[in-house]
Each structure stands twice: as structure tokens, then as C-alpha cells.
N, CA and C atoms as an extended XYZ file, in Angstrom:
312
Properties=species:S:1:pos:R:3:atomname:S:1:resname:S:1:resid:I:1 pbc="F F F"
N         0.842       -1.183        0.009 N   MET     1
C         0.003        0.000       -0.006 CA  MET     1
C         0.879        1.243       -0.019 C   MET     1
N         0.597        2.168       -0.900 N   LYS     2
C         1.327        3.439       -0.947 CA  LYS     2
C         0.354        4.563       -0.687 C   LYS     2
N         0.733        5.368        0.261 N   ILE     3
C        -0.103        6.490        0.723 CA  ILE     3
C         0.598        7.803        0.374 C   ILE     3
N        -0.168        8.790       -0.126 N   ALA     4
C         0.359       10.114       -0.439 CA  ALA     4
C        -0.322       11.101        0.496 C   ALA     4
N         0.496       11.849        1.289 N   VAL     5
C        -0.066       12.864        2.166 CA  VAL     5
C         0.320       14.199        1.609 C   VAL     5
N        -0.696       15.019        1.301 N   ALA     6
C        -0.487       16.353        0.854 CA  ALA     6
C         0.150       17.175        1.982 C   ALA     6
N         1.259       17.833        1.726 N   ALA     7
C         2.014       18.452        2.833 CA  ALA     7
C         2.717       19.758        2.427 C   ALA     7
N         3.157       20.431        3.483 N   ARG     8
C         4.041       21.578        3.320 CA  ARG     8
C         4.988       21.530        4.530 C   ARG     8
N         6.109       22.092        4.419 N   LYS     9
C         7.080       22.023        5.486 CA  LYS     9
C         7.009       23.307        6.329 C   LYS     9
N         6.936       23.126        7.669 N   ARG    10
C         6.898       24.210        8.561 CA  ARG    10
C         7.935       23.890        9.656 C   ARG    10
N         8.945       24.736        9.717 N   ASN    11
C        10.073       24.465       10.650 CA  ASN    11
C        10.648       23.137       10.303 C   ASN    11
N        10.721       22.182       11.245 N   ASP    12
C        11.254       20.872       10.989 CA  ASP    12
C        10.143       19.806       10.762 C   ASP    12
N         8.901       20.247       10.720 N   ASP    13
C         7.805       19.294       10.588 CA  ASP    13
C         7.169       19.380        9.186 C   ASP    13
N         6.609       18.301        8.787 N   TYR    14
C         5.739       18.240        7.579 CA  TYR    14
C         4.307       18.319        8.042 C   TYR    14
N         3.578       19.297        7.587 N   ILE    15
C         2.196       19.567        8.030 CA  ILE    15
C         1.283       19.168        6.906 C   ILE    15
N         0.084       18.590        7.211 N   VAL    16
C        -0.880       18.231        6.216 CA  VAL    16
C        -1.443       19.514        5.559 C   VAL    16
N        -1.450       19.513        4.261 N   GLU    17
C        -1.932       20.640        3.492 CA  GLU    17
C        -3.472       20.601        3.408 C   GLU    17
N        -4.124       21.714        3.587 N   PRO    18
C        -5.592       21.678        3.544 CA  PRO    18
C        -6.172       21.474        2.161 C   PRO    18
N        -5.451       21.875        1.066 N   VAL    19
C        -5.990       21.790       -0.264 CA  VAL    19
C        -5.104       20.844       -1.104 C   VAL    19
N        -5.683       19.774       -1.532 N   PHE    20
C        -4.992       18.651       -2.237 CA  PHE    20
C        -4.189       19.171       -3.460 C   PHE    20
N        -4.836       19.747       -4.427 N   GLY    21
C        -4.204       20.112       -5.673 CA  GLY    21
C        -3.152       21.214       -5.554 C   GLY    21
N        -3.234       21.996       -4.512 N   ARG    22
C        -2.313       23.107       -4.371 CA  ARG    22
C        -1.203       22.857       -3.296 C   ARG    22
N        -1.113       21.616       -2.865 N   ALA    23
C        -0.121       21.225       -1.872 CA  ALA    23
C         1.288       21.524       -2.425 C   ALA    23
N         2.173       21.930       -1.500 N   ASP    24
C         3.570       22.181       -1.912 CA  ASP    24
C         4.250       20.861       -2.309 C   ASP    24
N         3.937       19.830       -1.629 N   MET    25
C         4.585       18.557       -1.855 CA  MET    25
C         3.706       17.377       -1.365 C   MET    25
N         4.118       16.186       -1.695 N   PHE    26
C         3.464       15.009       -1.212 CA  PHE    26
C         4.523       14.064       -0.544 C   PHE    26
N         4.122       13.616        0.642 N   VAL    27
C         5.009       12.609        1.295 CA  VAL    27
C         4.425       11.252        0.916 C   VAL    27
N         5.190       10.500        0.136 N   LEU    28
C         4.767        9.176       -0.293 CA  LEU    28
C         5.304        8.174        0.654 C   LEU    28
N         4.371        7.364        1.203 N   VAL    29
C         4.788        6.419        2.256 CA  VAL    29
C         4.384        4.982        1.821 C   VAL    29
N         5.337        4.150        1.843 N   GLU    30
C         5.115        2.708        1.595 CA  GLU    30
C         4.792        2.116        2.958 C   GLU    30
N         3.616        1.468        3.101 N   GLN    31
C         3.246        0.935        4.389 CA  GLN    31
C         4.250       -0.107        4.917 C   GLN    31
N         4.661       -0.978        3.965 N   GLU    32
C         5.651       -1.994        4.326 CA  GLU    32
C         7.021       -1.333        4.422 C   GLU    32
N         7.589       -1.359        5.553 N   GLY    33
C         8.907       -0.737        5.756 CA  GLY    33
C         8.899        0.721        6.071 C   GLY    33
N         7.742        1.364        6.009 N   ASP    34
C         7.629        2.767        6.322 CA  ASP    34
C         8.632        3.638        5.567 C   ASP    34
N         8.906        3.316        4.300 N   GLN    35
C         9.777        4.133        3.454 CA  GLN    35
C         9.053        5.414        3.048 C   GLN    35
N         9.707        6.535        3.092 N   ARG    36
C         9.120        7.822        2.739 CA  ARG    36
C         9.947        8.514        1.681 C   ARG    36
N         9.198        9.081        0.750 N   VAL    37
C         9.839        9.886       -0.329 CA  VAL    37
C         9.058       11.151       -0.403 C   VAL    37
N         9.778       12.295       -0.462 N   ILE    38
C         9.193       13.623       -0.611 CA  ILE    38
C         9.145       13.971       -2.060 C   ILE    38
N         8.013       14.287       -2.662 N   GLN    39
C         7.883       14.673       -4.041 CA  GLN    39
C         7.296       16.079       -4.125 C   GLN    39
N         7.961       16.987       -4.763 N   VAL    40
C         7.402       18.329       -4.995 CA  VAL    40
C         6.206       18.197       -5.907 C   VAL    40
N         5.135       18.931       -5.646 N   ASN    41
C         3.946       18.898       -6.467 CA  ASN    41
C         4.225       19.670       -7.781 C   ASN    41
N         4.354       18.968       -8.940 N   PRO    42
C         4.709       19.613      -10.172 CA  PRO    42
C         3.531       20.461      -10.714 C   PRO    42
N         2.348       20.322      -10.205 N   TYR    43
C         1.161       20.992      -10.723 CA  TYR    43
C         0.616       22.080       -9.804 C   TYR    43
N         1.341       22.372       -8.717 N   ARG    44
C         0.860       23.286       -7.702 CA  ARG    44
C         0.416       24.640       -8.286 C   ARG    44
N         1.149       25.164       -9.211 N   ASP    45
C         0.898       26.493       -9.729 CA  ASP    45
C         0.150       26.499      -11.093 C   ASP    45
N        -0.283       25.362      -11.535 N   ASP    46
C        -1.019       25.284      -12.782 CA  ASP    46
C        -2.319       26.108      -12.618 C   ASP    46
N        -2.624       26.908      -13.634 N   PRO    47
C        -3.862       27.776      -13.538 CA  PRO    47
C        -5.171       27.013      -13.539 C   PRO    47
N        -5.186       25.803      -14.155 N   GLU    48
C        -6.437       25.023      -14.224 CA  GLU    48
C        -6.171       23.555      -13.924 C   GLU    48
N        -7.149       22.983      -13.294 N   ALA    49
C        -7.200       21.516      -13.088 CA  ALA    49
C        -6.005       20.938      -12.387 C   ALA    49
N        -5.434       21.667      -11.445 N   ALA    50
C        -4.275       21.109      -10.712 CA  ALA    50
C        -4.683       19.863      -10.006 C   ALA    50
N        -5.822       19.811       -9.370 N   GLY    51
C        -6.259       18.593       -8.636 CA  GLY    51
C        -6.313       17.366       -9.534 C   GLY    51
N        -6.911       17.514      -10.701 N   ARG    52
C        -7.022       16.371      -11.633 CA  ARG    52
C        -5.630       15.938      -12.095 C   ARG    52
N        -4.751       16.891      -12.405 N   LYS    53
C        -3.381       16.517      -12.815 CA  LYS    53
C        -2.607       15.807      -11.711 C   LYS    53
N        -2.762       16.293      -10.524 N   VAL    54
C        -2.096       15.634       -9.360 CA  VAL    54
C        -2.654       14.235       -9.176 C   VAL    54
N        -3.991       14.104       -9.248 N   ALA    55
C        -4.616       12.765       -9.139 CA  ALA    55
C        -4.048       11.810      -10.156 C   ALA    55
N        -3.957       12.215      -11.412 N   GLN    56
C        -3.430       11.354      -12.460 CA  GLN    56
C        -1.976       10.981      -12.193 C   GLN    56
N        -1.204       11.944      -11.747 N   TRP    57
C         0.218       11.721      -11.428 CA  TRP    57
C         0.349       10.705      -10.337 C   TRP    57
N        -0.439       10.856       -9.246 N   LEU    58
C        -0.333        9.947       -8.096 CA  LEU    58
C        -0.855        8.541       -8.461 C   LEU    58
N        -1.837        8.426       -9.305 N   ILE    59
C        -2.308        7.142       -9.764 CA  ILE    59
C        -1.187        6.437      -10.496 C   ILE    59
N        -0.473        7.149      -11.360 N   LYS    60
C         0.649        6.576      -12.110 CA  LYS    60
C         1.774        6.139      -11.187 C   LYS    60
N         1.898        6.835      -10.051 N   GLU    61
C         2.936        6.508       -9.051 CA  GLU    61
C         2.554        5.295       -8.204 C   GLU    61
N         1.328        4.769       -8.386 N   GLY    62
C         0.871        3.584       -7.664 CA  GLY    62
C         0.271        3.858       -6.309 C   GLY    62
N        -0.144        5.090       -6.077 N   VAL    63
C        -0.720        5.464       -4.796 CA  VAL    63
C        -2.117        4.818       -4.627 C   VAL    63
N        -2.381        4.304       -3.438 N   THR    64
C        -3.697        3.692       -3.155 CA  THR    64
C        -4.537        4.481       -2.195 C   THR    64
N        -3.964        5.485       -1.577 N   ALA    65
C        -4.746        6.373       -0.680 CA  ALA    65
C        -4.061        7.714       -0.613 C   ALA    65
N        -4.878        8.800       -0.527 N   VAL    66
C        -4.361       10.130       -0.310 CA  VAL    66
C        -4.995       10.709        0.960 C   VAL    66
N        -4.197       11.453        1.716 N   LEU    67
C        -4.660       12.124        2.900 CA  LEU    67
C        -4.405       13.593        2.805 C   LEU    67
N        -5.433       14.412        3.121 N   CYS    68
C        -5.318       15.865        3.013 CA  CYS    68
C        -6.439       16.487        3.753 C   CYS    68
N        -6.528       17.781        3.726 N   GLY    69
C        -7.616       18.507        4.338 CA  GLY    69
C        -8.888       18.367        3.512 C   GLY    69
N        -8.791       18.590        2.202 N   ASP    70
C        -9.981       18.528        1.399 CA  ASP    70
C        -9.588       18.212       -0.064 C   ASP    70
N       -10.514       17.610       -0.768 N   VAL    71
C       -10.347       17.281       -2.216 CA  VAL    71
C       -11.641       17.696       -2.906 C   VAL    71
N       -11.486       18.438       -4.016 N   GLY    72
C       -12.677       18.845       -4.788 CA  GLY    72
C       -13.422       17.634       -5.338 C   GLY    72
N       -14.667       17.859       -5.676 N   ALA    73
C       -15.534       16.766       -6.155 CA  ALA    73
C       -15.008       16.114       -7.419 C   ALA    73
N       -14.567       16.898       -8.400 N   LYS    74
C       -14.026       16.330       -9.640 CA  LYS    74
C       -12.772       15.526       -9.387 C   LYS    74
N       -11.943       16.065       -8.553 N   THR    75
C       -10.669       15.338       -8.246 CA  THR    75
C       -10.965       14.051       -7.461 C   THR    75
N       -11.915       14.110       -6.542 N   ARG    76
C       -12.287       12.899       -5.825 CA  ARG    76
C       -12.807       11.812       -6.780 C   ARG    76
N       -13.532       12.256       -7.812 N   PHE    77
C       -14.037       11.338       -8.847 CA  PHE    77
C       -12.855       10.658       -9.601 C   PHE    77
N       -11.870       11.513      -10.001 N   TYR    78
C       -10.704       10.959      -10.697 CA  TYR    78
C        -9.945        9.954       -9.833 C   TYR    78
N        -9.776       10.306       -8.554 N   LEU    79
C        -9.063        9.369       -7.639 CA  LEU    79
C        -9.841        8.071       -7.509 C   LEU    79
N       -11.150        8.230       -7.304 N   SER    80
C       -12.020        7.021       -7.170 CA  SER    80
C       -11.948        6.111       -8.387 C   SER    80
N       -12.013        6.736       -9.548 N   GLU    81
C       -11.966        5.978      -10.796 CA  GLU    81
C       -10.617        5.239      -10.952 C   GLU    81
N        -9.565        5.837      -10.336 N   GLY    82
C        -8.229        5.230      -10.382 CA  GLY    82
C        -8.004        4.234       -9.219 C   GLY    82
N        -9.013        4.000       -8.431 N   GLY    83
C        -8.891        3.058       -7.350 CA  GLY    83
C        -8.212        3.611       -6.142 C   GLY    83
N        -8.210        4.908       -5.982 N   VAL    84
C        -7.501        5.582       -4.842 CA  VAL    84
C        -8.491        6.079       -3.849 C   VAL    84
N        -8.292        5.729       -2.590 N   PHE    85
C        -9.115        6.222       -1.460 CA  PHE    85
C        -8.719        7.673       -1.166 C   PHE    85
N        -9.663        8.551       -1.095 N   SER    86
C        -9.348        9.949       -0.735 CA  SER    86
C        -9.835       10.201        0.703 C   SER    86
N        -8.836       10.368        1.597 N   GLY    87
C        -9.108       10.661        2.987 CA  GLY    87
C        -9.054       12.162        3.184 C   GLY    87
N       -10.198       12.717        3.585 N   ILE    88
C       -10.282       14.199        3.830 CA  ILE    88
C       -10.469       14.462        5.322 C   ILE    88
N       -10.262       15.699        5.688 N   GLY    89
C       -10.459       16.085        7.069 CA  GLY    89
C        -9.195       15.879        7.918 C   GLY    89
N        -8.076       15.603        7.279 N   TYR    90
C        -6.845       15.377        8.013 CA  TYR    90
C        -6.141       16.744        8.266 C   TYR    90
N        -5.480       16.859        9.388 N   ASP    91
C        -4.742       18.066        9.713 CA  ASP    91
C        -3.592       17.649       10.655 C   ASP    91
N        -2.828       18.637       11.166 N   GLY    92
C        -1.712       18.322       12.007 CA  GLY    92
C        -0.497       17.898       11.206 C   GLY    92
N         0.367       17.148       11.806 N   THR    93
C         1.597       16.721       11.140 CA  THR    93
C         1.285       15.485       10.265 C   THR    93
N         2.191       15.239        9.338 N   VAL    94
C         2.029       14.016        8.485 CA  VAL    94
C         1.981       12.750        9.343 C   VAL    94
N         2.875       12.729       10.362 N   ASP    95
C         2.877       11.532       11.244 CA  ASP    95
C         1.569       11.339       11.931 C   ASP    95
N         0.976       12.425       12.443 N   GLU    96
C        -0.333       12.360       13.110 CA  GLU    96
C        -1.413       11.880       12.128 C   GLU    96
N        -1.382       12.385       10.948 N   ALA    97
C        -2.375       11.957        9.931 CA  ALA    97
C        -2.252       10.481        9.625 C   ALA    97
N        -1.031       10.016        9.495 N   LEU    98
C        -0.803        8.581        9.200 CA  LEU    98
C        -1.281        7.710       10.380 C   LEU    98
N        -0.968        8.150       11.613 N   GLN    99
C        -1.432        7.388       12.801 CA  GLN    99
C        -2.951        7.313       12.813 C   GLN    99
N        -3.613        8.429       12.565 N   ARG   100
C        -5.041        8.448       12.536 CA  ARG   100
C        -5.629        7.565       11.435 C   ARG   100
N        -5.020        7.584       10.275 N   TYR   101
C        -5.462        6.738        9.153 CA  TYR   101
C        -5.370        5.249        9.484 C   TYR   101
N        -4.193        4.852       10.063 N   PHE   102
C        -4.000        3.445       10.349 CA  PHE   102
C        -4.868        2.982       11.564 C   PHE   102
N        -5.263        3.921       12.406 N   ALA   103
C        -6.093        3.563       13.550 CA  ALA   103
C        -7.554        3.383       13.192 C   ALA   103
N        -7.955        3.903       12.024 N   SER   104
C        -9.366        3.804       11.637 CA  SER   104
C        -9.644        2.514       10.880 C   SER   104
């Protein structure tokens, strides 16, 4: 299972980003082995459809779940069609979001 957490860096912590498509970066986490890779969001500043482009990119990366504050309806549809769970309502640090996700 590969999880993508929409994030931004604040001081020494990675904080969950409230808006999926405009996130500064994504922390990609492999559940097995807890390997983490930080990927800069290549579509953050796109004037249109950033969420859809990010969804397509993460699907190609093999992501099975995304965690963030919120995902727009169209983007949620793209993620769902790609077999990706979209977890919304997450906040705090990336570690806190992952703990909450795995506890549910």
C-alpha cells in the first residue's frame, strides 16, 4: 500500500496541506517498511485543473490512498476511478495523519 499525504514544510515538521491540488509537496509512504519519499507537487501553480493533474500523477505513481484537508468533487471522482481512497479532514503533522489513518 502506498499513501500520499499532501504536505508543506513548517520548521522541521511536515504539516498536512488543507488543499490537495495546491499542496507544496506529497509525502509518499510505503506501508511496508515505512519508506518515505518527498515529491514536490509539479502542478501546484497550474492555472487550471491542478487537482485532476495531481490525481493522475499519483495514480501513475501507484498510490492507493491520499490524505489531506480537502479534495474537490471532480478530483475525488478521478481518484476514485483510479482506485485511490481519498481521505479528507486530516490536519496536524504528516505523522499524526498517518497514525489516525491506520487507527481507523
